[in-house]
N, C-alpha and C positions, 0 to 999 in steps of 0.2 A: 481236199476241197477247200477253196478260199472262203474265209469268213466274210459275211455280208457286212459292209461298212455303212453305218447310217449316213444319209446324205449330208447332214450338217457337219459331221466329223470329216467326211471325205472332202468337203469344201474347205474346211480349215487346213487339212493336210496339204492339199494341192496348192492352195494360195500361199501358205506360209513357206513351203519348200521352194516354190517358184521365186519367192522374194528373198530366199537365202537365209530365212530365220527358222528357228526350231518351234514347231507348233506346241501349244500347251496341252492339247488333247489328242487322243487317237494314236499315240506312239506305239501302242501294243500291236497295231495292225501292220506296222512297217519295221519293227525292230528286227535286225539281222545281225548275227554274230554277237560278240561282247558277252557271251554266256558266262565265261569265267570271271570277268570283271563284275558283272551284275551279281553273280553268286557270292563273291567276296564282300561286296557292299551290303547285300541283304543279310549276310551273317553279322556284319557290324550292327545292322538295324535290330536284329534279334537281341544282341548284347545290350543295346540301348534300352530296349523294352524291359530287360531284366535288371535295370538300374545301373548299367555301365555307361561308358562314354567311348566315342571313337573320333579319329581325326585322319583324314585322307586328302592327299593332293591328287587330282585327276589331271594328267598332263598329256597334251596332244597338240599337234600343229593346228593352225587356223583351218577350219573346215574338215577336221578329221573325225568329227562326231563327238567332241568333248561336251559341248552344251547339250547335245542330243541325249547323251548318257545321263547327264545331271538331271535333265527334265524327266527322263524315264524313271530314274530313282525317286524323284519327287512324287511322281504319280503312284509308284509302288508304295511309298511310305504313307501317303494319305489314305490309300486304300486299306492299309493295315492298321489304321487307327492312330497314326502319328500326326502331330501338327508340324507343318514345314514352313520355315521362313526362308526367303531367298532374295538376293540382291546382286546386281552387277556393280563392281567397283568402277569409279570414274574419277576425274580430277576433283570433283566435289564430294565423292564418297570414298573414304579410306578407313583404315583401322585407327589411325591417329592423325592429328593435324593441328595447326594453330588457328584454323578458321571454322571449327565445328565439324570437320569432315567425318570424325568418328561418330558423332551424334547423328549426322546425316545418314550414315550407313545403318545405324540402329533404327531410325525412323522408317527407312525404306524396308528393312526386314520386317518390322511389325506391321507396316501397311500391307505387306505381301503375305501375312500370316494366313496359311491355308489349311483346311481340313477336308475330310472326305465330303462333307455336306456343303462346304464352301470352298471349292477348289481354286477359285480365281483370286483369292486374297480377301482382305478386309474381314477376317473371321473373328476378330477379338470380341466385338459385342455379342456375337452368336455364342462364342465359347462361354462367356460369363453368364449369359441368360440360361444357356443349356445346363451349366453347372448348378446354378441356384435351383432351377426347375427340377433337376435330377435329385438334389438333396431333399426338396419338398416331397417329391414322389416317394423317396425311400422312407422318409419319416412317416408319411401317410400309410405306406405299406406295413410299417412297423406297428400300426394299430393306434397311432395318436391322432385324434380328431382335431380339426381346425379350431383354433382358439388360442388362448394365452400359452397353454402348455405346448401346443404345436409350434408356435412362433419361437418359444424358448429353446425347444429341441433343435429346430432348424438353425437358430443362431449359434447353438453349441457346436453343431457340425461345421458351420461356417468358420467359427473361431478355431476349431480343431485343425482345419486346413491352413488357416492363417498362421496358427501357432507353429506349424511345421516349417514355416518359412523364416521365422524370426531369428533363428540361429545363424542364418546365412548373412554374408556381407550385404548391407543395405536391405536385408530381409524384413526388418521391423517396419520400415516405411512402406514397403510393398504390401505387407500384411494389413497395415492400416488402410491402404487404398482399397484392398479387397473387401474389408469390412464396410468401408464407406459405400462401395458399390451395392452391397447387400442392403444397406439402410435406404439408399436411393430406390432400389427395387421395391422394398417394403412400402415406402411412402409414395411410390410412383413419381419420384422427383426427377424429371427428364433433364433438367439443367445440371443437377448434381451428377447424374450418370454421365452426361457429356463431358463434364470437367474431369471426372475420374478417368474416362477414356483418354482424354487429352494428356493427362499425367502419365498413364501407362505408355502412350505413344511417344513420349519425350517432347511434347509440343509446348510445354511451359517455358517461356523465355527466361524467367527469373524465379528464385526461391520465394521472393516476396509475394509474387502473384499466386504461387501455389499455396502459400501460407494463408493468404486472404481467402481463397476459394475453398480450400480443403482442410486447412489446419495442419498441412504437412510441410515442414520446413526443409524440403529436400526435392531435388529434381534430377532427372537423368542427364548426365553430362558426357563430354568426351572421355573423361577418366572413368566413369562408372557404368557405361553402357554394356560392357561385356558381363559385368557382375549381374546386371538385370536380365540378360539372356539366360544365365544359369538359374536365376530365381524363377523365371518364366517356365523353364523346363520342369522344375520340381512342382510348380503350381499346376501345370497342365496335367501332370500325372494325378495330382489330387482332384483335378476336374474330370478325370475319367479317360484321359488320353494315354497312349503308350510312352510318349516322350516327345522330344523336339529334335528335328533335323534342320541344321543351318547350312544352306547352300550359298556359297559366294563364288561368283565367276569373275573373269577378267582381272586376274591378279597382275596381268601385264601393266595395269595402271599404277601399281606400286613400283614396278621395274622402271617405268618412264619418269618417275620423280627425279628431278635434276639435283636436288639438295641431298647430299649424302646423310646428313643428320636426320632429316625427315624420313628418308627411306629406312634408316636404322630403327627409328621409333616405331615404324609400321611393322618391321620384321620382329621387333621385340614383343609387340602385341600378339603376333602369330605364335611366337615362342611361348608366351604365357598360356595361350589356349592349349597348345600342344602339350606343355608340361602338366597342366591341370588334368588333361585326359589321361596321360600316362601315370600320373601320381595318384589318381583316384579322387582328385579334388572337384571334379565335375560329375554330375549324375544325370542319367536320362537325357543326355544330349550328344549329338553327333555333328561333326563338321566335315563338309566336303568343299574343297577349294579348287577351282579350275584355273589352269594357266597353261602357257606355251612352254616348250622345253627351254627356250632362251630365258624366260622370266624366272625359271627355277634355277637353272644351272650356271648362268653367267656369274663368274666369280668376282666381277667388279660391281654389278648392280643388281643381280638377281637374288633370290632367296639364299643361294649358297654363298653370297658375299657376306652374310651374317654367320660368322664361324659357329656360334652355338647351334644354329639350325643346320648348317652343313654337316656338322659332326653327328647330329642325330638322324638326319635324313639320307645321308649318302649310302648307296647300296654296298653290300658286301662283295666278296670276291667270286662268288659262284653263280650268281644270277646272270643270264645273258638275254639277248633279244628272243631267242628261241625257248629258253628255260627261264620262266619268270616266277618271282615270288609274289603271289597275290595277297599275302598278309603284310607286305611292306607298306610303310606310310605313303609311298608314291606309287600310284598305278599309272603306268605309261601306256597310252593307247597306240596300238599299231593301226596302220591304215587297213580298211576292209580289204579282204582279198578279192580278186577278180570274180571268183565263184560267188562270194557273198554279194558283190555288186550286181551280178546277174539276177540273183534271187530278189534283191531289192527293186531293181527296175521292173521285173516281172510283176511284183506286188503293186507297184505304182501304175503300171499299165492297166491292171484290173480295176484299181480304185478309180482311175480316170474314166474308164469305160462306164463304171457304175454311176459316177457323178453326172456324166453327160448323156447317160442312157443310150449307149451304143455298144456293139460287140467289137472289140479291138481287132483290127485286121493285121496288126504286126505279128509276124511269125517268130519262131525261135531263131531262125536265120537272121531276121532283122535286128533282134535284140543283140545277138552276138556281133553283128556288123557294127551296130552303133557303139558298143563298148570297145571294140577293136579300134575304131576310129578315134575314140576318146583317148585310149591308152597310147595311140601312135602320134599324138600331138607333140610338137617340139617341147622338150622339157617335162613331159608328162610323168616320166618315171620318178622324178624327184619332187615335182610340184603339184601334180593334179590331186584334187581332194574329192571325197564323196559329195561335198556341197556343190562343187562345180559340175560334176557328172549329173547329179540329180536335177540341177537347174537346167542344164542343156536338154536332158531327157524330157522334162515336162514341157519345155518350149517345143521340142520335136512333136510331142503328142498333141499339143494345142494346134500346131500348124497342120498336122495330118487330119485332125478332126475338122478344122475349118476349111481345109482344101482336100476333100475326099478323093479327088481325081489324081492327086499327087502320090507318088511312090517314095518309099524311104530313100532309095538310091538318088532320086532327083534332089531331095532336100539336103542330104548329106554332101552331094556333089559327086560327079562321076569319078573324079580323081581319087578322092578319099575313099569312095565306095570300092573302087578297084583295089586300092591299097589294102583295105580291110578284108577284101575277099580273098586276096592271094599274095599280098606283098609284104607280109610281116617277116621280119628277120627271124631266123631260127631261134627258138627258145624264148621269144618275146612273151608268149603266154604259157602258163603252167600246163602240165599234161592234163589235169582235170578239166581245165577250161577248154583245151583243144578238142575235147570230145564233143563240144557243142558246135564246132566248126563244120561247115558244109563243104 
C-alpha cells in the first residue's frame, strides 16, 4: 500500500523534479535503490555521533542521482539529531583562492546550517538560544532557584562548554564569542547578539571592526575557515546535537579552474580534511563531497592529478563494478536499473494523482511502454539519466491530465509506441524487466 503524501510535499516533489532539481523535502516517498550506499553512509553517521569523523566522495554522472543521494542523507542526518551544513561549489566558492573564495564557501555553509527543527537553513540563532535555554532548564531541574546563585551556575555551565573549545586551533576566540552571546542573552542586548552572529558567520570584513564591536581581535578568513568548522562540530555536541555533517557538491568547479597552482591549493585543502579524519584530528564531523567521475579521475586536472590524494583514494585490485567496497572513501553511483526506474515512475504516477485529485489511468503496460521508448532513444544506453526520464515522465503525466481524451500512444507517437510494443532488439531489456512486457 502506497504511503499518503501530504499535498504540500507532493507539490514540492513534482515541481522540483519537473524542473530538473532535487527537492529539499519528501525524498523518502520516492527513494528507490541505493540501499547499500545509504547503509554505508549511515554507518559513518553513527561513528560521527560516537566522536569519530568520516570523509566520502560520492561520484556519479550528471543526472545519475548524486545530488538526490546527498539530499537524502542530509534529511536522514537532521532527523537523527545532527546539524548539517551544505554548499555547492562555484567560481566564487572554493576551498581556497586569492579572492576570498574559501571564506565564501564557509559563509554559504553556515548560512545553510540546518537542524531537525530548522530544516531549511539559518539555524545558528536557534541553536544558540536553544542551547542556553537548555542549560537554564537543566540548572532549574537541579534544584537551583532563579537568582544570583542560578545565574552563577548557568554561567559555569556556559564556561564549561566554552572551555572545552579553548584547546582547539582558534578555539579561544570561538569560546569568547560563545560567552559574549550568553552575556547578550542575559542582558537582552539584541545589537550584541547580532554582532556575535555576524562574527560566527564570517561576515566581519576586518579584525579592527571585530575588535571594536566585540573585543575579539580575530575573524574567520580563507586560511582559518576549516578550523572553525571543526570547532563548530565540537560546540554543537556541547549544545546537545550529535555532531556536524558537511555536504559539498559540484566538485567539478575545482576541476574547471584553469590555473594549475590554484587547483593544487584546493586539492591540498581537501587533503588536509581527509588526513584530519583518518588521523583522528577531527571529531564529531563528517564530510560528503559530490562530483563527476571526470572531476575525480582526470589525471591532468581532477582530484587524481594531486598525487597525495590519488595514492590515498585509488581503489585496490579486487573491487569491480559488480563487487564494490562500500567502506572505500569513494562511493561510485551506478545508474538505477530499469526495474528500479519502473518502481520510481509508478511512485511518481501515484503522487501526481494525489496532487491533482484524480485516479491515474496509466496502466502497467503504459509505464513499460514509456520506459521502453526512453531506453530506445539514440544514445540512451550510455547517456540517458534518471533526471531526464523523470522529467519526461512528469511532462507526460501533465499532458495526460490536461488532455484526458488523449492516450499514451498518441502522445508518445505511433512510431515510438510500436517500437516500444514489439520492436526492441533481443536482450535490450533485462529478463526481470521483460516480465512486465505485454
